[in-house]
VOLUM-319610 format. One record per residue: residue number from 1; residue in one letter; x, y, z of N, C-alpha, C, O, CB in turn. Coordinates in steps of 0.1 Angstrom, whole numbers. Atoms other than C-alpha are relative to their C-alpha. Glycine has a CB too. Example, Ala and Ser with C-alpha at 12.3 -4.5 7.8 and 13.67 -1.06 7.14 Angstrom:
# residues 2
n/res/nxx/nyy/nzz/caxx/cayy/cazz/cxx/cyy/czz/oxx/oyy/ozz/cbxx/cbyy/cbzz
1/a/9/-12/0/123/-45/78/9/12/0/19/12/7/-10/0/12
2/s/-9/-11/0/137/-11/71/-8/11/8/-3/22/9/4/5/-14
***
This chain:
# residues 315
n/res/nxx/nyy/nzz/caxx/cayy/cazz/cxx/cyy/czz/oxx/oyy/ozz/cbxx/cbyy/cbzz
1/m/10/-8/-8/1758/-613/332/-14/-5/-2/-17/-8/-14/2/15/-4
2/r/13/5/2/1723/-624/338/-8/9/-8/-7/22/-7/-7/-2/14
3/i/8/-8/8/1698/-612/313/-8/10/8/-10/21/4/-9/-9/-9
4/s/9/-8/-8/1675/-599/340/7/12/6/0/21/10/-7/-8/10
5/r/-7/-11/-6/1702/-576/353/0/12/-9/2/23/-4/14/-4/4
6/l/0/-12/9/1700/-554/322/-10/10/3/-7/22/2/-2/-5/-15
7/f/10/-10/-2/1668/-538/332/1/7/14/-6/16/17/-14/-6/-1
8/s/-2/-7/-13/1681/-529/367/14/6/2/17/13/11/-3/-9/11
9/v/-14/-4/-2/1719/-523/361/2/15/-1/11/20/6/8/-7/-10
10/y/-2/-14/1/1714/-487/351/-2/7/13/4/18/16/-9/6/-11
11/r/3/-6/-13/1700/-479/385/11/-3/10/15/5/18/-13/-4/5
12/q/-11/5/-10/1727/-499/404/13/8/-3/20/12/6/2/-15/-1
13/a/-13/-6/3/1756/-484/385/1/15/4/12/20/7/2/0/-15
14/l/0/-14/-4/1746/-448/393/2/2/15/3/14/19/-13/7/-5
15/s/-1/-1/-14/1748/-455/430/14/-1/5/17/-6/16/-8/-11/6
16/a/-14/2/-3/1786/-454/430/5/5/13/13/-2/20/8/6/-11
17/w/-7/-7/-12/1793/-431/459/-3/-8/13/3/-5/23/-5/14/2
18/t/3/8/-12/1778/-457/484/8/-13/0/8/-20/10/-15/-3/0
19/i/-7/13/1/1800/-486/472/9/-3/12/8/-14/18/8/-1/-13
20/t/-9/2/-10/1827/-482/498/-7/-3/13/-2/-13/20/9/12/2
21/q/7/3/-12/1803/-481/527/-7/-13/-1/-7/-21/9/-11/11/3
22/l/8/12/1/1781/-509/514/9/-13/0/4/-23/4/-9/1/-12
23/d/-9/12/0/1811/-533/509/3/-5/14/6/-16/16/13/4/-7
24/r/-3/4/-14/1815/-533/547/-12/-4/7/-12/-8/19/6/12/7
25/m/12/5/-6/1779/-542/553/0/-15/2/3/-22/-8/-12/5/-8
26/p/2/14/-1/1773/-576/568/-12/-6/-7/-21/2/-9/0/-4/15
27/p/11/6/7/1750/-600/550/-12/1/9/-11/-3/21/2/-14/-5
28/t/12/-1/-8/1714/-595/562/-6/-14/2/-5/-22/-8/-10/10/-5
29/q/7/12/-3/1695/-624/578/-14/0/-5/-20/-11/-6/1/-4/14
30/s/14/-1/4/1662/-611/566/-1/8/-13/7/18/-15/-9/6/11
31/y/1/-8/12/1651/-598/532/-9/12/1/-10/20/-8/-5/-9/-11
32/l/10/-11/-2/1626/-574/547/8/14/-1/2/23/-8/-6/-1/13
33/p/-7/-13/1/1652/-545/551/3/3/-15/2/15/-19/13/0/8
34/a/-3/-3/15/1663/-549/514/-13/4/-7/-12/13/-15/6/-13/-6
35/i/12/-4/6/1627/-548/503/-5/14/3/-9/21/-5/-11/-10/4
36/l/4/-13/-4/1620/-517/523/9/11/-6/4/22/-10/1/1/16
37/w/-9/-10/7/1651/-499/508/-4/2/-14/-5/13/-19/15/-5/1
38/v/4/-1/14/1639/-507/473/-13/7/-1/-16/15/-10/-1/-14/-7
39/l/13/-7/-1/1604/-496/482/2/15/1/-5/23/-5/-9/-5/11
40/l/-2/-15/-2/1617/-462/494/6/6/-12/3/17/-16/10/2/12
41/s/-6/-4/12/1638/-459/463/-10/2/-11/-11/12/-18/11/-9/-5
42/t/11/-1/11/1608/-466/440/-9/12/3/-13/19/-6/-7/-13/0
43/f/9/-11/-3/1587/-441/459/7/14/-3/0/23/-9/-3/0/15
44/i/-7/-12/3/1614/-414/455/-1/3/-15/-3/14/-20/14/-1/4
45/w/0/-2/15/1616/-420/417/-14/2/-5/-16/9/-16/6/-12/-7
46/t/14/-3/4/1578/-420/414/-2/15/2/-8/21/-7/-10/-8/9
47/l/2/-15/-2/1578/-384/429/8/8/-11/3/18/-16/5/4/14
48/i/-8/-8/9/1607/-373/406/-6/0/-14/-7/10/-20/14/-6/0
49/f/6/1/13/1591/-386/374/-14/6/-1/-19/9/-12/0/-15/-4
50/a/13/-7/0/1558/-371/384/1/15/2/-9/22/3/-9/-6/11
51/a/-2/-14/-3/1573/-337/390/-6/9/-10/-12/20/-7/15/3/1
52/g/6/-8/10/1562/-324/357/-15/2/1/-21/12/-1/3/-5/-14
53/k/14/0/-2/1526/-333/364/-3/8/13/-13/15/13/-5/-15/2
54/l/2/-7/-13/1529/-319/400/1/15/-3/-6/23/3/9/-4/10
55/a/-2/-14/4/1541/-286/384/-12/6/-7/-14/18/-8/13/2/-7
56/d/12/-4/7/1509/-285/363/3/11/-10/-5/21/-11/-11/5/10
57/g/-3/-10/11/1525/-267/334/8/12/4/11/20/-4/-12/4/-7
58/g/-7/-11/-5/1543/-243/356/15/1/-4/21/11/-3/0/1/15
59/i/-14/1/5/1577/-254/342/1/-10/-11/-5/-21/-10/10/-3/12
60/g/-1/10/11/1587/-271/310/9/-12/4/17/-11/13/7/7/-12
61/v/-6/12/-3/1600/-306/310/15/1/-2/23/-5/6/-5/-12/-8
62/f/-14/-2/2/1634/-296/296/7/8/11/17/5/16/3/6/-14
63/q/-4/-8/-11/1638/-269/321/1/-7/13/11/-6/21/-9/13/1
64/l/1/8/-13/1628/-292/350/12/-10/0/19/-11/10/-13/-7/1
65/t/-11/9/1/1653/-318/338/14/6/2/23/1/8/-1/-8/-13
66/l/-13/-8/-1/1681/-292/335/2/3/15/13/1/20/-1/13/-8
67/f/-2/-3/-14/1675/-281/371/3/-12/8/12/-12/17/-13/6/5
68/r/-3/12/-8/1675/-317/383/15/-4/-2/21/-8/7/-9/-11/-5
69/y/-14/4/2/1708/-324/366/10/10/7/20/6/12/3/0/-15
70/f/-8/-10/-6/1722/-292/380/1/-3/15/12/-3/21/-5/14/-1
71/g/-1/4/-14/1713/-303/415/8/-13/3/15/-14/13/-14/-2/5
72/a/-8/12/-1/1728/-337/410/14/2/-2/23/-3/5/-5/-11/-11
73/m/-14/-3/2/1760/-322/397/6/6/12/17/3/16/1/9/-13
74/l/-5/-7/-13/1764/-300/428/2/-11/10/12/-10/18/-10/10/5
75/t/-1/10/-10/1758/-331/449/13/-9/-2/20/-12/7/-12/-9/0
76/l/-11/9/4/1784/-352/430/13/7/2/23/2/6/-1/-5/-14
77/l/-12/-8/-2/1810/-324/431/3/1/14/15/1/18/-2/14/-6
78/a/-2/0/-14/1806/-322/468/6/-13/5/14/-14/15/-13/3/8
79/l/-4/14/-4/1812/-360/470/13/-4/-7/20/-13/-2/-10/-10/-3
80/l/-12/4/8/1841/-360/445/13/-2/8/20/-11/6/2/10/-11
81/p/-12/1/-7/1869/-354/470/1/-14/8/12/-19/10/2/11/10
82/t/0/13/-7/1858/-386/489/2/-12/-9/3/-23/-5/-13/-1/8
83/q/-1/11/9/1861/-406/457/13/1/-8/13/-5/-19/-12/1/-10
84/g/-13/0/7/1897/-399/447/3/13/-8/14/14/-14/1/-11/-8
85/g/-3/-12/8/1893/-365/430/-3/-2/-14/-6/-13/-19/14/5/2
86/a/4/0/14/1887/-356/394/10/-9/-8/6/-16/-18/1/14/-6
87/s/-9/7/7/1919/-373/382/-2/-15/0/2/-23/-9/14/2/5
88/a/2/14/-1/1907/-407/393/-12/-4/-8/-15/-16/-9/-3/-3/15
89/h/12/3/8/1877/-405/370/0/4/-14/-10/8/-20/-12/6/7
90/r/-2/-2/14/1891/-398/336/-3/-12/-8/2/-23/-5/14/6/-3
91/s/4/12/8/1875/-420/310/6/0/-14/9/11/-20/-16/0/-1
92/r/-5/1/14/1888/-433/277/-12/-3/-10/-10/-5/-22/10/-12/-1
93/q/12/3/8/1852/-438/264/-10/12/1/-22/9/4/-6/-13/4
94/p/9/-11/-1/1837/-403/264/-12/-1/-10/-23/4/-6/7/13/-2
95/v/11/1/10/1816/-410/233/-11/-10/5/-23/-7/3/5/-5/-14
96/v/10/9/-6/1799/-440/250/-7/7/11/-19/5/13/7/-13/4
97/h/7/-7/-11/1792/-419/280/-10/10/-5/-20/12/0/11/8/9
98/l/9/-10/7/1777/-392/257/-13/-7/-5/-24/-2/-3/7/7/-11
99/a/11/7/5/1755/-418/241/-9/-5/11/-21/-5/10/4/-13/-8
100/r/8/4/-12/1744/-431/275/-7/12/5/-19/11/9/9/-6/11
101/a/7/-12/-5/1736/-395/286/-11/4/-9/-22/8/-4/11/11/1
102/f/11/-4/9/1716/-389/255/-12/-9/2/-23/-4/2/5/-2/-15
103/s/11/9/-2/1695/-420/260/-7/2/14/-19/2/15/4/-15/-1
104/g/6/-3/-13/1691/-412/297/-8/12/1/-19/13/7/12/0/10
105/c/7/-13/1/1681/-376/291/-13/-2/-7/-24/2/-3/8/11/-7
106/g/12/2/8/1656/-387/264/-10/-8/8/-22/-5/7/4/-8/-13
107/a/10/8/-8/1641/-414/287/-6/9/11/-18/8/14/8/-12/6
108/a/5/-8/-11/1638/-389/316/-10/10/-5/-21/12/1/11/7/8
109/v/9/-10/6/1622/-362/294/-13/-7/-4/-24/-2/-2/7/7/-11
110/a/11/7/6/1599/-387/277/-10/-5/11/-22/-3/10/4/-12/-8
111/i/9/5/-10/1585/-403/309/-6/11/8/-17/10/13/8/-10/9
112/t/6/-11/-7/1581/-370/326/-11/7/-8/-21/11/-2/11/11/3
113/w/10/-6/8/1562/-355/297/-12/-9/-1/-24/-5/-1/6/2/-14
114/a/11/10/1/1541/-387/293/-8/0/13/-21/0/12/5/-14/-4
115/s/7/0/-13/1532/-387/330/-8/13/2/-18/12/9/10/-1/11
116/a/7/-13/-1/1521/-350/327/-12/0/-10/-20/9/-8/9/11/-2
117/n/10/-1/10/1499/-357/297/-9/-12/-2/-17/-13/-11/6/2/-13
118/m/9/11/0/1482/-390/305/-1/-5/15/7/0/23/4/-12/-9
119/p/0/5/-14/1471/-408/337/13/-6/5/20/-13/-3/-11/-11/1
120/l/-13/3/-4/1501/-413/358/3/-15/0/14/-19/-4/2/5/14
121/v/-2/15/-1/1497/-451/364/1/-6/-14/8/-16/-16/-11/-6/8
122/d/-1/5/14/1492/-456/326/14/2/-5/21/-7/-11/-10/6/-9
123/a/-14/-3/5/1525/-439/318/10/-8/7/20/-13/0/3/15/2
124/t/-10/9/-7/1543/-458/345/0/-14/-5/10/-20/-6/-4/1/15
125/a/1/13/4/1530/-491/334/7/-3/-14/14/-12/-15/-15/-5/-2
126/i/-6/2/13/1541/-486/298/15/2/1/23/-5/-5/-6/11/-10
127/g/-15/-2/-2/1575/-472/310/6/-12/6/18/-15/4/2/12/9
128/m/-6/12/-7/1580/-504/331/3/-11/-10/10/-21/-6/-10/-5/10
129/s/-3/10/9/1582/-524/299/15/1/-5/19/-7/-14/-8/2/-13
130/y/-14/-1/3/1619/-514/297/7/-13/2/17/-16/-5/7/11/8
131/g/-6/13/-2/1628/-548/311/-1/-10/-12/8/-17/-15/-6/-7/12
132/v/2/8/12/1613/-565/281/9/4/-11/15/-4/-18/-15/1/-5
133/i/-8/-5/10/1631/-543/257/15/-3/3/23/-5/-7/-2/15/-2
134/a/-13/3/-4/1663/-549/276/4/-14/-4/15/-17/-8/3/2/15
135/i/-2/14/5/1660/-586/269/3/-1/-15/12/-7/-19/-12/-9/4
136/l/-1/0/15/1656/-580/232/14/6/-4/21/1/-12/-11/8/-7
137/l/-13/-6/3/1687/-557/232/11/-9/4/21/-10/-3/1/13/8
138/g/-10/9/-4/1707/-582/252/2/-12/-10/13/-16/-12/-4/-6/13
139/t/0/11/10/1698/-609/226/7/5/-13/15/-2/-19/-14/-5/-3
140/l/-5/-5/13/1706/-587/196/14/5/0/22/3/-9/-10/10/-5
141/v/-13/-8/-1/1736/-567/208/11/-8/7/22/-10/2/-2/13/6
142/l/-10/7/-8/1753/-588/235/0/-15/-3/8/-22/3/-3/2/15
143/k/0/14/4/1744/-621/219/-3/-10/11/3/-21/12/13/-4/-8
144/e/3/9/-12/1730/-635/252/-10/-10/-4/-19/-7/-12/-4/9/11
145/t/9/11/2/1711/-667/253/-13/3/8/-12/5/20/6/-14/3
146/v/13/-2/-7/1674/-663/262/-8/-13/1/-10/-20/-10/-8/11/-7
147/s/8/12/-1/1654/-692/276/-14/2/-3/-19/13/-5/2/-6/15
148/g/14/-1/2/1618/-701/270/-7/8/11/-17/15/8/-6/-14/-1
149/r/6/-7/-11/1609/-687/304/1/15/-2/-8/23/2/6/-4/14
150/h/-1/-14/3/1623/-653/294/-10/5/-11/-16/15/-9/15/3/-5
151/w/9/-4/11/1603/-652/262/-15/-1/5/-23/8/1/1/-10/-12
152/l/14/0/-6/1571/-662/282/-2/13/8/-13/19/7/-1/-12/10
153/a/1/-12/-7/1578/-632/305/-1/12/-9/-9/21/-6/13/2/9
154/v/1/-10/10/1583/-610/275/-14/1/-6/-20/12/-7/10/-2/-12
155/l/13/0/6/1550/-621/260/-11/5/10/-20/13/6/-4/-15/-4
156/v/10/-4/-10/1530/-616/292/1/15/2/-9/22/3/3/-7/14
157/s/-2/-14/-2/1545/-581/297/-5/8/-12/-12/18/-11/14/3/2
158/l/4/-6/12/1538/-572/261/-16/1/-1/-21/10/-6/6/-6/-13
159/v/15/0/0/1501/-582/265/-5/11/9/-14/18/6/-5/-14/5
160/g/4/-10/-9/1499/-559/295/2/14/-6/-7/23/-5/8/-1/13
161/v/-3/-13/6/1515/-530/276/-10/3/-11/-16/14/-12/14/1/-6
162/g/9/-1/11/1493/-536/246/-14/3/5/-22/11/-1/0/-12/-9
163/t/13/-2/-6/1462/-537/268/-2/15/4/-12/21/1/-3/-9/12
164/i/1/-14/-5/1469/-503/283/0/9/-12/-8/19/-13/12/3/10
165/m/-1/-9/12/1479/-487/250/-13/0/-8/-17/10/-13/12/-4/-9
166/f/12/1/8/1448/-500/232/-11/7/7/-19/14/1/-4/-15/-1
167/s/11/-7/-7/1426/-486/260/2/15/-1/-8/22/2/0/-4/15
168/k/-2/-15/2/1442/-452/254/0/5/-14/2/16/-17/14/3/6
169/g/3/-4/14/1435/-452/217/11/-4/-10/10/-1/-22/0/15/0
170/a/-10/5/10/1465/-470/202/-7/-9/-10/-17/-16/-7/11/-8/8
171/f/6/8/11/1457/-487/169/-14/5/-4/-21/-2/-11/0/-15/4
172/q/13/-6/3/1426/-465/167/3/15/-4/14/19/-4/-10/-1/12
173/s/-2/-14/3/1420/-429/157/-1/8/13/-7/3/23/-11/5/-9
174/g/0/-8/-12/1426/-402/183/14/4/4/23/-4/3/-7/-7/11
175/v/-13/-5/-4/1454/-381/197/5/-5/13/16/-3/17/0/15/0
176/s/-4/5/-13/1454/-398/231/11/-10/0/18/-13/10/-12/-6/7
177/v/-11/10/1/1478/-424/218/14/6/0/23/-1/4/-2/-7/-13
178/v/-13/-6/1/1506/-399/215/8/-1/14/19/-5/14/-1/15/-4
179/p/-7/2/-13/1515/-398/253/4/-15/2/14/-17/8/-9/5/11
180/a/-3/14/-2/1513/-436/253/13/-4/-8/21/-12/-3/-12/-9/-4
181/l/-12/3/9/1538/-438/224/13/6/6/24/1/5/-2/5/-14
182/v/-12/-7/-6/1561/-413/242/4/-8/12/16/-10/15/-4/14/4
183/a/-3/9/-11/1559/-435/273/8/-12/-4/17/-17/2/-12/-4/8
184/l/-7/12/6/1569/-465/252/14/4/-5/23/-4/-3/-9/-6/-12
185/a/-14/-5/5/1598/-445/237/9/1/13/21/-2/12/-1/13/-7
186/s/-9/-1/-12/1610/-438/273/5/-14/4/16/-15/9/-8/7/11
187/a/-4/13/-4/1610/-475/280/12/-5/-9/21/-11/-4/-12/-10/-1
188/a/-10/4/9/1631/-481/249/13/7/3/24/1/3/-4/3/-15
189/l/-13/-7/-3/1656/-454/259/5/-4/14/18/-5/15/-4/15/1
190/f/-5/5/-13/1658/-467/295/7/-13/-2/18/-15/4/-12/-2/10
191/a/-6/12/3/1666/-501/281/14/2/-7/24/-5/-4/-9/-9/-9
192/l/-13/-4/6/1693/-486/258/10/5/10/22/2/9/-3/10/-12
193/e/-9/-6/-10/1707/-467/287/6/-12/8/18/-12/12/-7/10/9
194/g/-4/12/-8/1709/-500/307/11/-8/-8/21/-12/-2/-11/-8/4
195/l/-9/8/8/1727/-517/278/14/8/0/24/1/1/-5/-1/-14
196/l/-12/-8/1/1753/-488/275/7/0/14/20/-1/14/-3/14/-4
197/i/-6/0/-13/1759/-488/313/6/-14/2/17/-15/9/-10/3/11
198/s/-5/13/-2/1764/-526/312/14/-1/-7/23/-8/-3/-9/-11/-5
199/v/-12/0/8/1791/-520/286/11/8/8/22/4/9/-2/5/-14
200/l/-9/-9/-7/1807/-491/305/4/-6/14/16/-4/18/-6/13/3
201/g/-3/5/-13/1805/-510/338/12/-11/0/17/-14/10/-12/-7/5
202/r/-11/10/1/1831/-536/325/14/7/1/23/0/4/-1/-7/-13
203/s/-14/-6/0/1859/-510/324/0/13/8/11/19/10/4/3/-14
204/e/0/-13/-7/1847/-479/343/-5/-1/14/-13/-10/18/-9/10/-7
205/r/5/-1/-14/1842/-471/380/-14/6/-1/-17/14/-9/9/8/9
206/a/14/-4/0/1805/-466/388/-1/15/3/-9/22/-3/-7/-7/11
207/f/1/-14/-2/1811/-431/402/4/8/-13/-1/19/-15/9/4/12
208/t/-4/-6/13/1829/-422/369/-12/1/-9/-14/11/-16/11/-8/-6
209/v/11/1/9/1798/-433/350/-10/11/4/-16/18/-4/-7/-14/0
210/m/10/-10/-6/1776/-411/373/5/14/-3/-4/22/-6/-1/-3/15
211/i/-5/-14/3/1798/-380/369/-2/3/-14/-7/14/-17/15/1/4
212/y/1/-4/14/1799/-382/331/-14/1/-4/-17/11/-12/7/-12/-8
213/v/14/-1/5/1762/-388/326/-6/13/6/-15/19/-1/-9/-12/5
214/t/5/-12/-5/1754/-359/349/5/12/-7/-3/21/-11/3/1/15
215/f/-6/-11/8/1778/-335/331/-6/1/-14/-11/11/-18/15/-1/0
216/f/5/0/14/1767/-346/296/-15/3/0/-20/10/-9/3/-13/-7
217/g/14/-3/0/1731/-346/306/-4/14/2/-13/20/-4/-6/-8/12
218/f/2/-14/-2/1733/-311/319/2/8/-13/-6/17/-17/9/6/11
219/c/-4/-7/12/1750/-299/287/-11/-3/-11/-15/6/-18/13/-5/-5
220/l/10/3/10/1724/-317/265/-13/7/2/-21/10/-7/-3/-15/0
221/m/13/-7/-3/1695/-300/283/0/15/-1/-10/21/-1/-4/-4/14
222/v/-1/-14/-1/1708/-265/282/-7/7/-12/-16/16/-10/15/5/-1
223/l/7/-6/12/1697/-256/246/-15/-2/0/-22/8/-1/7/-6/-13
224/p/15/2/1/1662/-272/246/-6/8/12/-18/12/11/-3/-14/1
225/a/5/-7/-11/1657/-257/281/-1/15/-3/-11/22/1/8/-3/13
226/l/0/-14/3/1666/-222/269/-10/3/-10/-17/14/-10/14/4/-5
227/i/10/-2/11/1644/-225/238/-14/0/6/-23/8/2/1/-11/-11
228/t/13/1/-5/1614/-235/259/-1/7/14/-10/3/22/-4/-15/1
229/w/-1/-6/-14/1623/-214/290/-12/7/4/-18/15/-3/12/9/1
230/q/11/-7/-6/1595/-203/313/5/7/12/14/2/20/-11/-10/3
231/s/-4/-7/-12/1598/-177/340/-7/-8/12/-19/-10/12/-5/14/0
232/v/5/8/-12/1595/-196/374/4/8/12/13/16/12/5/-14/0
233/s/-3/-6/-13/1595/-184/410/13/-6/6/16/-18/2/-12/-1/9
234/p/-12/6/-7/1627/-189/431/-4/-13/7/4/-22/8/6/10/9
235/k/4/12/-8/1607/-214/452/-1/-12/-10/4/-23/-6/-13/2/7
236/t/1/11/10/1599/-235/421/14/-5/-5/16/-17/-6/-9/4/-12
237/a/-14/4/5/1635/-234/408/8/-8/11/14/-18/8/8/13/-3
238/v/-7/7/-11/1649/-245/442/-6/-14/2/2/-23/3/-1/8/14
239/l/6/14/-2/1624/-274/445/5/-9/-12/7/-21/-10/-15/2/0
240/c/-4/8/11/1634/-285/410/15/-4/1/19/-16/-2/-2/7/-13
241/v/-14/3/-2/1671/-283/418/2/-11/11/11/-20/10/8/13/5
242/l/-1/10/-11/1665/-304/450/-4/-14/-5/-1/-24/2/-9/4/11
243/l/2/13/6/1653/-332/427/13/-7/-3/13/-20/-3/-9/1/-13
244/g/-13/6/3/1690/-338/419/5/-8/12/7/-20/10/10/11/-4
245/p/-5/8/-12/1702/-347/454/-11/-11/4/-7/-21/10/3/9/12
246/l/10/10/-3/1668/-365/459/3/-13/-8/1/-24/-3/-14/6/-2
247/g/-3/11/9/1677/-387/429/13/-8/5/13/-20/4/3/5/-14
248/v/-11/6/-5/1711/-394/445/-4/-9/12/1/-20/14/11/10/4
249/v/5/8/-12/1693/-405/477/-7/-13/-5/-6/-23/1/-9/9/9
250/g/7/11/6/1671/-427/455/10/-11/-4/7/-23/-2/-8/4/-11
251/q/-10/10/4/1702/-444/441/6/-7/12/9/-19/11/12/7/-8
252/y/-6/6/-12/1716/-450/476/-10/-10/5/-5/-21/9/2/11/11
253/c/9/10/-4/1684/-467/486/-1/-12/-8/-2/-23/-4/-14/7/1
254/t/1/11/9/1684/-488/455/12/-10/3/10/-22/4/1/5/-14
255/i/-11/9/-2/1719/-502/461/0/-6/13/5/-17/15/13/8/-3
256/r/1/7/-14/1713/-508/498/-9/-12/-2/-6/-23/4/-6/10/10
257/g/9/11/2/1684/-530/487/6/-11/-8/5/-23/-5/-13/5/-6
258/y/-4/10/9/1700/-547/458/13/-7/4/16/-18/0/3/7/-14
259/r/-12/6/-5/1732/-555/477/-4/-9/13/5/-15/18/11/10/3
260/s/4/7/-12/1712/-571/506/-9/-12/-2/-13/-18/8/-6/10/10
261/a/9/12/3/1691/-597/489/2/-4/-15/7/4/-23/-15/4/2
262/p/-1/5/14/1690/-618/457/-8/9/-9/-18/14/-5/-4/-15/-1
263/l/7/-8/10/1679/-601/425/-15/-5/-2/-24/3/-4/7/-1/-13
264/s/13/5/2/1649/-624/423/-9/4/11/-22/3/10/1/-16/0
265/v/8/-5/-11/1637/-610/456/-3/15/-2/-15/19/0/7/-2/13
266/v/2/-14/0/1642/-573/451/-5/6/-14/-12/16/-14/13/7/4
267/a/4/-5/13/1637/-569/413/-15/2/-2/-19/12/-7/5/-9/-11
268/p/15/-2/2/1599/-575/414/-5/12/9/-16/17/6/-7/-12/4
269/v/4/-11/-8/1597/-548/441/0/13/-8/-7/22/-4/9/2/13
270/d/0/-12/9/1605/-522/414/-14/2/-6/-17/14/-9/10/-2/-12
271/y/13/-2/5/1570/-528/402/-10/7/9/-21/9/6/-6/-14/-4
272/s/8/-9/-9/1557/-510/433/-1/14/-6/-10/22/-1/6/0/14
273/w/2/-13/7/1562/-480/410/-14/2/-5/-20/13/-5/11/1/-12
274/l/14/0/5/1528/-489/395/-9/3/12/-18/11/10/-3/-13/-6
275/l/9/-2/-12/1512/-490/430/1/15/5/-9/22/7/4/-9/11
276/f/-2/-14/-4/1528/-456/440/-6/10/-10/-12/20/-6/15/3/2
277/s/5/-8/10/1518/-441/407/-16/1/1/-22/11/-1/4/-4/-14
278/a/15/1/-1/1482/-453/411/-5/8/12/-15/15/11/-4/-15/1
279/i/4/-7/-12/1480/-440/447/1/15/-2/-8/23/1/8/-4/12
280/l/-2/-14/2/1495/-406/437/-10/5/-10/-16/16/-8/14/2/-6
281/g/10/-4/10/1472/-404/407/-14/2/6/-21/11/3/-1/-10/-12
282/i/13/-1/-7/1441/-411/428/-1/12/10/-11/19/9/-4/-13/6
283/l/1/-9/-10/1449/-389/457/3/15/-4/-3/24/1/10/-4/11
284/v/-5/-14/4/1466/-359/440/-7/5/-13/-11/16/-14/15/0/-2
285/f/5/-4/13/1453/-359/404/-14/-4/-3/-20/-2/-14/9/-5/-10
286/d/13/4/1/1419/-375/409/-1/-9/-13/-11/-8/-21/-10/11/-1
287/e/0/9/12/1428/-402/382/-3/-14/5/5/-20/11/14/1/-7
288/m/4/13/-4/1409/-434/388/3/-10/-12/-3/-8/-22/-15/-1/4
289/p/-4/9/11/1425/-462/367/-13/-8/-4/-21/-13/4/11/-10/4
290/d/11/8/4/1400/-481/345/4/-15/0/15/-18/4/-4/4/-15
291/t/-2/14/-1/1396/-518/342/11/-5/-9/19/-14/-4/-13/-8/-4
292/a/-11/4/9/1419/-522/312/14/4/6/23/-4/4/-2/7/-13
293/t/-12/-4/-6/1446/-503/331/4/-10/11/16/-14/11/0/14/6
294/w/-3/9/-11/1444/-526/361/4/-14/-6/14/-20/-1/-12/-2/9
295/i/-4/13/7/1445/-557/338/14/1/-6/22/-9/-4/-11/-4/-11
296/g/-13/-2/6/1475/-543/319/11/0/11/21/-6/9/0/12/-8
297/c/-10/-1/-11/1493/-535/352/3/-13/5/14/-17/8/-5/10/11
298/f/-2/14/-5/1487/-570/365/9/-8/-9/17/-16/-4/-14/-6/2
299/a/-8/8/10/1501/-586/333/15/5/0/23/-4/0/-6/2/-14
300/i/-14/-5/0/1532/-563/334/7/-5/13/19/-9/12/0/15/-1
301/v/-7/5/-13/1539/-572/371/3/-15/-1/13/-19/3/-10/3/12
302/v/-2/14/1/1534/-609/364/12/-3/-9/21/-11/-6/-12/-7/-5
303/g/-11/1/10/1558/-606/334/13/3/7/23/-4/5/-2/8/-12
304/g/-13/-4/-7/1584/-588/356/4/-10/10/16/-13/11/-2/13/6
305/i/-3/10/-10/1582/-614/383/5/-13/-7/15/-19/-2/-12/-4/9
306/l/-5/11/7/1586/-642/358/14/2/-6/22/-7/-6/-10/-3/-12
307/l/-13/-3/5/1615/-624/343/11/-1/11/22/-6/8/0/15/-6
308/a/-9/0/-11/1632/-620/377/3/-15/4/14/-19/7/-5/8/12
309/r/-2/14/-4/1626/-657/385/8/-8/-10/16/-16/-7/-14/-7/3
310/a/-8/6/11/1639/-668/351/15/3/1/23/-5/-1/-6/3/-14
311/g/-13/-4/-2/1670/-648/357/7/-6/11/19/-9/11/1/15/1
312/s/-6/6/-12/1676/-662/391/4/-14/-1/12/-19/7/-9/2/12
313/g/-3/14/2/1678/-697/377/12/-2/-9/17/-13/-11/-11/-7/-5
314/r/-11/1/9/1707/-689/354/13/0/7/14/6/18/0/11/-11
315/s/-13/0/-6/1744/-695/362/7/12/-4/19/14/1/7/-13/-4
***
């Protein structure tokens, strides 16, 4: 498996319910439709991860994540009969699924909290470093060979992350560094989740992986959500639940794009997350990124493009 696939495989694997339809799709003659699908997916996930900030403290991050998993579970249960029923998705690796759900929940909670407590584009930029961490995990755990071009991409991306974190108070005194560290933790958890899905993907159906992570994720969120429970209006609760099926739609858009063009073409499009976050931050939250943030974002994007190009050259 290509090293560069580690940082995108977790999103592709969760898109299981579209596999049957997409296998019948003819190869596209233009990469533009694939790029547009990935752009739409990235925009959807930008909104989902910014939900905590949009709520402006009206709902806790654990409660919001619980509602989102509940909505996703209802969606998957509705789709289950079309995927062979429950008996077709029994796994022999429930512990690995649980570990994957734990890392996925932690990543979602961390990036949502960080986005609500620091400028949105800053949190996004730091969170995008999961590709770098995925390479390190692939080297240490899967014993994959990493070329010099991969390490160059890692270095460039780390410079970008360090620039943003330093501008927010990292390595200095001040509490502003805490959200930045939480965003970095989300990147590590996203990378770990990708590693676990790459392992599960060798023996499990993708829809099986999706069902298990949704169920375990919901269970993991129940207790912390109850402890931090806030009274919310029915409208707010319904909107949070709708984030679940919205996430499923996001997965559909992702796989449409990733199956219609080479990884080296669509993987860099994921970095439009930075652009969407910057626009959302400026228009909705009146957050104007500073010079250090723009420099850091540029370095992270360049590192991501180098990473995708390095991966596309491997056999």
